[in-house]
Gaussian input, Z-matrix of N, CA and C with variables (Angstrom, degrees):
# hf/3-21g

backbone

0 1
 N
 C     1     B1
 C     2     B2     1     A1
 N     3     B3     2     A2     1     D1
 C     4     B4     3     A3     2     D2
 C     5     B5     4     A4     3     D3
 N     6     B6     5     A5     4     D4
 C     7     B7     6     A6     5     D5
 C     8     B8     7     A7     6     D6
 N     9     B9     8     A8     7     D7
 C    10    B10     9     A9     8     D8
 C    11    B11    10    A10     9     D9
 N    12    B12    11    A11    10    D10
 C    13    B13    12    A12    11    D11
 C    14    B14    13    A13    12    D12
 N    15    B15    14    A14    13    D13
 C    16    B16    15    A15    14    D14
 C    17    B17    16    A16    15    D15
 N    18    B18    17    A17    16    D16
 C    19    B19    18    A18    17    D17
 C    20    B20    19    A19    18    D18
 N    21    B21    20    A20    19    D19
 C    22    B22    21    A21    20    D20
 C    23    B23    22    A22    21    D21
 N    24    B24    23    A23    22    D22
 C    25    B25    24    A24    23    D23
 C    26    B26    25    A25    24    D24
 N    27    B27    26    A26    25    D25
 C    28    B28    27    A27    26    D26
 C    29    B29    28    A28    27    D27
 N    30    B30    29    A29    28    D28
 C    31    B31    30    A30    29    D29
 C    32    B32    31    A31    30    D30
 N    33    B33    32    A32    31    D31
 C    34    B34    33    A33    32    D32
 C    35    B35    34    A34    33    D33
 N    36    B36    35    A35    34    D34
 C    37    B37    36    A36    35    D35
 C    38    B38    37    A37    36    D36
 N    39    B39    38    A38    37    D37
 C    40    B40    39    A39    38    D38
 C    41    B41    40    A40    39    D39
 N    42    B42    41    A41    40    D40
 C    43    B43    42    A42    41    D41
 C    44    B44    43    A43    42    D42
 N    45    B45    44    A44    43    D43
 C    46    B46    45    A45    44    D44
 C    47    B47    46    A46    45    D45
 N    48    B48    47    A47    46    D46
 C    49    B49    48    A48    47    D47
 C    50    B50    49    A49    48    D48
 N    51    B51    50    A50    49    D49
 C    52    B52    51    A51    50    D50
 C    53    B53    52    A52    51    D51
 N    54    B54    53    A53    52    D52
 C    55    B55    54    A54    53    D53
 C    56    B56    55    A55    54    D54
 N    57    B57    56    A56    55    D55
 C    58    B58    57    A57    56    D56
 C    59    B59    58    A58    57    D57
 N    60    B60    59    A59    58    D58
 C    61    B61    60    A60    59    D59
 C    62    B62    61    A61    60    D60
 N    63    B63    62    A62    61    D61
 C    64    B64    63    A63    62    D62
 C    65    B65    64    A64    63    D63
 N    66    B66    65    A65    64    D64
 C    67    B67    66    A66    65    D65
 C    68    B68    67    A67    66    D66
 N    69    B69    68    A68    67    D67
 C    70    B70    69    A69    68    D68
 C    71    B71    70    A70    69    D69
 N    72    B72    71    A71    70    D70
 C    73    B73    72    A72    71    D71
 C    74    B74    73    A73    72    D72
 N    75    B75    74    A74    73    D73
 C    76    B76    75    A75    74    D74
 C    77    B77    76    A76    75    D75
 N    78    B78    77    A77    76    D76
 C    79    B79    78    A78    77    D77
 C    80    B80    79    A79    78    D78
 N    81    B81    80    A80    79    D79
 C    82    B82    81    A81    80    D80
 C    83    B83    82    A82    81    D81
 N    84    B84    83    A83    82    D82
 C    85    B85    84    A84    83    D83
 C    86    B86    85    A85    84    D84
 N    87    B87    86    A86    85    D85
 C    88    B88    87    A87    86    D86
 C    89    B89    88    A88    87    D87
 N    90    B90    89    A89    88    D88
 C    91    B91    90    A90    89    D89
 C    92    B92    91    A91    90    D90
 N    93    B93    92    A92    91    D91
 C    94    B94    93    A93    92    D92
 C    95    B95    94    A94    93    D93
 N    96    B96    95    A95    94    D94
 C    97    B97    96    A96    95    D95
 C    98    B98    97    A97    96    D96
 N    99    B99    98    A98    97    D97
 C   100   B100    99    A99    98    D98
 C   101   B101   100   A100    99    D99
 N   102   B102   101   A101   100   D100
 C   103   B103   102   A102   101   D101
 C   104   B104   103   A103   102   D102
 N   105   B105   104   A104   103   D103
 C   106   B106   105   A105   104   D104
 C   107   B107   106   A106   105   D105
 N   108   B108   107   A107   106   D106
 C   109   B109   108   A108   107   D107
 C   110   B110   109   A109   108   D108
 N   111   B111   110   A110   109   D109
 C   112   B112   111   A111   110   D110
 C   113   B113   112   A112   111   D111
 N   114   B114   113   A113   112   D112
 C   115   B115   114   A114   113   D113
 C   116   B116   115   A115   114   D114
 N   117   B117   116   A116   115   D115
 C   118   B118   117   A117   116   D116
 C   119   B119   118   A118   117   D117
 N   120   B120   119   A119   118   D118
 C   121   B121   120   A120   119   D119
 C   122   B122   121   A121   120   D120
 N   123   B123   122   A122   121   D121
 C   124   B124   123   A123   122   D122
 C   125   B125   124   A124   123   D123
 N   126   B126   125   A125   124   D124
 C   127   B127   126   A126   125   D125
 C   128   B128   127   A127   126   D126
 N   129   B129   128   A128   127   D127
 C   130   B130   129   A129   128   D128
 C   131   B131   130   A130   129   D129
 N   132   B132   131   A131   130   D130
 C   133   B133   132   A132   131   D131
 C   134   B134   133   A133   132   D132
 N   135   B135   134   A134   133   D133
 C   136   B136   135   A135   134   D134
 C   137   B137   136   A136   135   D135
 N   138   B138   137   A137   136   D136
 C   139   B139   138   A138   137   D137
 C   140   B140   139   A139   138   D138
 N   141   B141   140   A140   139   D139
 C   142   B142   141   A141   140   D140
 C   143   B143   142   A142   141   D141
 N   144   B144   143   A143   142   D142
 C   145   B145   144   A144   143   D143
 C   146   B146   145   A145   144   D144
 N   147   B147   146   A146   145   D145
 C   148   B148   147   A147   146   D146
 C   149   B149   148   A148   147   D147
 N   150   B150   149   A149   148   D148
 C   151   B151   150   A150   149   D149
 C   152   B152   151   A151   150   D150
 N   153   B153   152   A152   151   D151
 C   154   B154   153   A153   152   D152
 C   155   B155   154   A154   153   D153
 N   156   B156   155   A155   154   D154
 C   157   B157   156   A156   155   D155
 C   158   B158   157   A157   156   D156
 N   159   B159   158   A158   157   D157
 C   160   B160   159   A159   158   D158
 C   161   B161   160   A160   159   D159
 N   162   B162   161   A161   160   D160
 C   163   B163   162   A162   161   D161
 C   164   B164   163   A163   162   D162
 N   165   B165   164   A164   163   D163
 C   166   B166   165   A165   164   D164
 C   167   B167   166   A166   165   D165
 N   168   B168   167   A167   166   D166
 C   169   B169   168   A168   167   D167
 C   170   B170   169   A169   168   D168
 N   171   B171   170   A170   169   D169
 C   172   B172   171   A171   170   D170
 C   173   B173   172   A172   171   D171
 N   174   B174   173   A173   172   D172
 C   175   B175   174   A174   173   D173
 C   176   B176   175   A175   174   D174
 N   177   B177   176   A176   175   D175
 C   178   B178   177   A177   176   D176
 C   179   B179   178   A178   177   D177
 N   180   B180   179   A179   178   D178
 C   181   B181   180   A180   179   D179
 C   182   B182   181   A181   180   D180
 N   183   B183   182   A182   181   D181
 C   184   B184   183   A183   182   D182
 C   185   B185   184   A184   183   D183
 N   186   B186   185   A185   184   D184
 C   187   B187   186   A186   185   D185
 C   188   B188   187   A187   186   D186
 N   189   B189   188   A188   187   D187
 C   190   B190   189   A189   188   D188
 C   191   B191   190   A190   189   D189
 N   192   B192   191   A191   190   D190
 C   193   B193   192   A192   191   D191
 C   194   B194   193   A193   192   D192
 N   195   B195   194   A194   193   D193
 C   196   B196   195   A195   194   D194
 C   197   B197   196   A196   195   D195
 N   198   B198   197   A197   196   D196
 C   199   B199   198   A198   197   D197
 C   200   B200   199   A199   198   D198
 N   201   B201   200   A200   199   D199
 C   202   B202   201   A201   200   D200
 C   203   B203   202   A202   201   D201
 N   204   B204   203   A203   202   D202
 C   205   B205   204   A204   203   D203
 C   206   B206   205   A205   204   D204

   B1=1.4352
   B2=1.5041
   B3=1.2294
   B4=1.4682
   B5=1.5999
   B6=1.3110
   B7=1.4020
   B8=1.5298
   B9=1.2978
   B10=1.3904
   B11=1.5794
   B12=1.2889
   B13=1.4653
   B14=1.5960
   B15=1.2864
   B16=1.4981
   B17=1.5337
   B18=1.2684
   B19=1.5232
   B20=1.5056
   B21=1.3469
   B22=1.4803
   B23=1.5203
   B24=1.2158
   B25=1.5103
   B26=1.5521
   B27=1.3022
   B28=1.3948
   B29=1.5718
   B30=1.2808
   B31=1.4173
   B32=1.5285
   B33=1.2473
   B34=1.3951
   B35=1.4843
   B36=1.3051
   B37=1.5095
   B38=1.5595
   B39=1.2760
   B40=1.4757
   B41=1.4661
   B42=1.3340
   B43=1.4414
   B44=1.5400
   B45=1.3192
   B46=1.4118
   B47=1.5834
   B48=1.3008
   B49=1.5227
   B50=1.4757
   B51=1.3626
   B52=1.4658
   B53=1.5010
   B54=1.3444
   B55=1.3798
   B56=1.5765
   B57=1.3257
   B58=1.4617
   B59=1.5817
   B60=1.2690
   B61=1.4875
   B62=1.5508
   B63=1.3241
   B64=1.4204
   B65=1.5250
   B66=1.3524
   B67=1.4545
   B68=1.5323
   B69=1.3123
   B70=1.4971
   B71=1.5205
   B72=1.3809
   B73=1.4461
   B74=1.5388
   B75=1.2931
   B76=1.4422
   B77=1.5025
   B78=1.3288
   B79=1.3936
   B80=1.5414
   B81=1.2833
   B82=1.4421
   B83=1.4779
   B84=1.3407
   B85=1.4429
   B86=1.5116
   B87=1.3565
   B88=1.4600
   B89=1.4868
   B90=1.3529
   B91=1.4518
   B92=1.6147
   B93=1.2781
   B94=1.4640
   B95=1.5464
   B96=1.3458
   B97=1.5183
   B98=1.5130
   B99=1.3564
   B100=1.4710
   B101=1.5200
   B102=1.3165
   B103=1.4649
   B104=1.5521
   B105=1.3847
   B106=1.5133
   B107=1.5079
   B108=1.3718
   B109=1.3839
   B110=1.5287
   B111=1.3469
   B112=1.3812
   B113=1.5084
   B114=1.2956
   B115=1.4594
   B116=1.5512
   B117=1.2722
   B118=1.5054
   B119=1.4919
   B120=1.3594
   B121=1.4260
   B122=1.5555
   B123=1.3044
   B124=1.4681
   B125=1.5579
   B126=1.3329
   B127=1.4810
   B128=1.4616
   B129=1.3246
   B130=1.4969
   B131=1.5017
   B132=1.3570
   B133=1.4355
   B134=1.5769
   B135=1.2743
   B136=1.4755
   B137=1.5503
   B138=1.3809
   B139=1.4543
   B140=1.4594
   B141=1.3242
   B142=1.4016
   B143=1.5670
   B144=1.3536
   B145=1.4078
   B146=1.5116
   B147=1.3150
   B148=1.5167
   B149=1.5031
   B150=1.3435
   B151=1.4173
   B152=1.5422
   B153=1.2869
   B154=1.4935
   B155=1.6053
   B156=1.3112
   B157=1.4550
   B158=1.6166
   B159=1.3523
   B160=1.4907
   B161=1.4672
   B162=1.3023
   B163=1.4519
   B164=1.4987
   B165=1.3089
   B166=1.4796
   B167=1.4928
   B168=1.3378
   B169=1.4529
   B170=1.5404
   B171=1.2506
   B172=1.4916
   B173=1.5041
   B174=1.2919
   B175=1.4790
   B176=1.5331
   B177=1.3153
   B178=1.4453
   B179=1.5531
   B180=1.3401
   B181=1.4682
   B182=1.4411
   B183=1.3063
   B184=1.4649
   B185=1.5166
   B186=1.2649
   B187=1.4672
   B188=1.5284
   B189=1.3503
   B190=1.5004
   B191=1.5046
   B192=1.2756
   B193=1.4443
   B194=1.5700
   B195=1.2990
   B196=1.4007
   B197=1.5561
   B198=1.2909
   B199=1.4531
   B200=1.5483
   B201=1.2798
   B202=1.4006
   B203=1.5193
   B204=1.3113
   B205=1.4549
   B206=1.5468
   A1=108.41
   A2=118.36
   A3=124.58
   A4=108.84
   A5=116.17
   A6=123.30
   A7=111.04
   A8=117.63
   A9=125.72
   A10=110.69
   A11=113.13
   A12=120.43
   A13=108.50
   A14=113.96
   A15=123.40
   A16=111.17
   A17=116.85
   A18=117.24
   A19=113.33
   A20=114.70
   A21=120.45
   A22=111.27
   A23=115.82
   A24=119.85
   A25=109.27
   A26=118.34
   A27=119.94
   A28=110.75
   A29=116.45
   A30=120.33
   A31=108.49
   A32=120.16
   A33=124.24
   A34=117.95
   A35=114.46
   A36=120.05
   A37=110.02
   A38=114.21
   A39=121.40
   A40=112.50
   A41=117.01
   A42=118.59
   A43=108.65
   A44=115.77
   A45=119.80
   A46=110.91
   A47=114.22
   A48=122.68
   A49=115.96
   A50=118.08
   A51=120.78
   A52=115.38
   A53=113.07
   A54=120.18
   A55=110.37
   A56=118.43
   A57=120.30
   A58=110.44
   A59=118.71
   A60=122.74
   A61=106.33
   A62=117.40
   A63=124.05
   A64=110.42
   A65=112.18
   A66=119.46
   A67=113.43
   A68=116.33
   A69=119.89
   A70=103.19
   A71=113.90
   A72=120.38
   A73=108.31
   A74=117.80
   A75=124.53
   A76=110.01
   A77=118.47
   A78=127.63
   A79=111.32
   A80=120.89
   A81=124.27
   A82=108.34
   A83=120.90
   A84=125.53
   A85=108.84
   A86=112.38
   A87=117.39
   A88=108.23
   A89=116.57
   A90=120.86
   A91=107.18
   A92=115.55
   A93=120.85
   A94=109.08
   A95=113.65
   A96=115.53
   A97=113.15
   A98=117.67
   A99=118.97
   A100=114.50
   A101=114.18
   A102=114.15
   A103=113.45
   A104=111.29
   A105=113.95
   A106=108.47
   A107=114.76
   A108=120.10
   A109=111.58
   A110=121.22
   A111=126.53
   A112=110.29
   A113=120.57
   A114=122.33
   A115=107.49
   A116=117.92
   A117=122.07
   A118=107.24
   A119=115.43
   A120=122.29
   A121=107.13
   A122=117.41
   A123=121.22
   A124=105.09
   A125=114.80
   A126=117.41
   A127=110.68
   A128=114.84
   A129=123.27
   A130=115.63
   A131=112.32
   A132=116.71
   A133=112.18
   A134=116.46
   A135=118.04
   A136=107.53
   A137=112.37
   A138=114.59
   A139=118.60
   A140=118.97
   A141=124.26
   A142=108.77
   A143=121.26
   A144=123.42
   A145=113.21
   A146=114.96
   A147=119.80
   A148=111.07
   A149=122.80
   A150=125.05
   A151=113.10
   A152=113.70
   A153=119.78
   A154=105.54
   A155=116.12
   A156=121.08
   A157=110.70
   A158=109.34
   A159=118.46
   A160=110.83
   A161=122.85
   A162=122.39
   A163=113.15
   A164=120.08
   A165=122.39
   A166=111.14
   A167=116.31
   A168=121.30
   A169=110.62
   A170=114.66
   A171=121.46
   A172=113.35
   A173=116.08
   A174=117.33
   A175=114.51
   A176=115.80
   A177=118.00
   A178=118.49
   A179=116.22
   A180=121.08
   A181=115.38
   A182=124.47
   A183=125.12
   A184=112.70
   A185=113.50
   A186=119.43
   A187=113.31
   A188=114.88
   A189=122.78
   A190=110.18
   A191=118.16
   A192=119.96
   A193=106.96
   A194=116.13
   A195=124.33
   A196=107.53
   A197=118.66
   A198=123.99
   A199=107.24
   A200=118.45
   A201=124.20
   A202=108.99
   A203=121.47
   A204=122.24
   A205=107.04
   D1=134.30
   D2=173.57
   D3=-112.63
   D4=133.54
   D5=177.27
   D6=-129.06
   D7=132.61
   D8=177.63
   D9=-114.12
   D10=134.89
   D11=-179.16
   D12=-115.37
   D13=120.06
   D14=179.73
   D15=-106.07
   D16=117.86
   D17=173.86
   D18=-97.18
   D19=139.73
   D20=-177.40
   D21=-155.04
   D22=167.59
   D23=175.49
   D24=-85.48
   D25=142.20
   D26=-177.26
   D27=-72.69
   D28=152.52
   D29=177.39
   D30=-108.13
   D31=150.78
   D32=-176.81
   D33=150.52
   D34=-150.50
   D35=-178.10
   D36=-94.79
   D37=62.14
   D38=177.08
   D39=-112.27
   D40=149.50
   D41=176.58
   D42=-66.99
   D43=160.87
   D44=-179.80
   D45=-64.33
   D46=134.62
   D47=-177.60
   D48=67.27
   D49=16.75
   D50=171.66
   D51=-121.77
   D52=17.52
   D53=-179.95
   D54=-68.12
   D55=133.61
   D56=-178.10
   D57=-75.86
   D58=153.72
   D59=176.58
   D60=-83.23
   D61=131.15
   D62=175.04
   D63=-126.24
   D64=165.05
   D65=-176.82
   D66=-124.64
   D67=133.30
   D68=175.74
   D69=-107.45
   D70=138.81
   D71=179.52
   D72=-114.38
   D73=128.67
   D74=179.44
   D75=-118.90
   D76=145.11
   D77=176.13
   D78=-114.37
   D79=137.26
   D80=178.39
   D81=-81.15
   D82=121.59
   D83=-175.28
   D84=-126.18
   D85=153.61
   D86=176.52
   D87=138.57
   D88=157.23
   D89=-171.85
   D90=-93.47
   D91=-47.07
   D92=-176.93
   D93=-100.91
   D94=146.90
   D95=-177.51
   D96=-60.29
   D97=-27.81
   D98=178.20
   D99=-74.42
   D100=-21.26
   D101=-173.84
   D102=-114.53
   D103=21.06
   D104=177.69
   D105=-79.25
   D106=147.01
   D107=174.32
   D108=-143.44
   D109=167.40
   D110=178.95
   D111=-86.65
   D112=123.86
   D113=177.64
   D114=-117.18
   D115=134.01
   D116=178.23
   D117=-67.16
   D118=135.14
   D119=-176.86
   D120=-115.33
   D121=-49.51
   D122=179.40
   D123=-129.95
   D124=146.62
   D125=-178.98
   D126=-133.97
   D127=144.63
   D128=175.10
   D129=55.18
   D130=46.14
   D131=176.32
   D132=-85.42
   D133=142.22
   D134=174.13
   D135=-74.20
   D136=167.17
   D137=-176.40
   D138=-54.44
   D139=-45.31
   D140=-176.96
   D141=-69.17
   D142=-35.75
   D143=174.56
   D144=-64.11
   D145=-43.05
   D146=177.79
   D147=-66.62
   D148=-38.66
   D149=174.22
   D150=-61.34
   D151=-40.48
   D152=-176.78
   D153=-67.66
   D154=-45.79
   D155=-176.38
   D156=-59.61
   D157=-50.16
   D158=-179.06
   D159=-65.80
   D160=-37.02
   D161=-174.92
   D162=-63.51
   D163=-25.86
   D164=174.25
   D165=-63.22
   D166=-37.59
   D167=-179.69
   D168=-76.90
   D169=-44.01
   D170=-176.64
   D171=-68.15
   D172=-47.06
   D173=-175.70
   D174=-98.07
   D175=-38.51
   D176=-171.09
   D177=-92.20
   D178=-42.25
   D179=-172.24
   D180=-99.13
   D181=-18.18
   D182=-173.02
   D183=-113.06
   D184=144.49
   D185=175.19
   D186=-96.45
   D187=-13.97
   D188=179.89
   D189=-142.86
   D190=125.07
   D191=-177.04
   D192=-131.83
   D193=128.48
   D194=179.71
   D195=-117.07
   D196=119.89
   D197=178.98
   D198=-107.92
   D199=117.69
   D200=-177.23
   D201=-117.29
   D202=108.68
   D203=-174.32
   D204=-105.94

């Protein structure tokens, strides 16, 4: 399983330069390597929520984790 995390500023009714940082989580889906694409799975998570979501994959479900920054 491949997971991509994209960090961005939130959009909405915020004053200029006070937008909070949020995280979007994508999973790579598809049957064949040529037809795989990124599909959004979770959107606009705060930092703690993103860490909680990712920790289940990093610690609990996976035997091998590669983080490429």
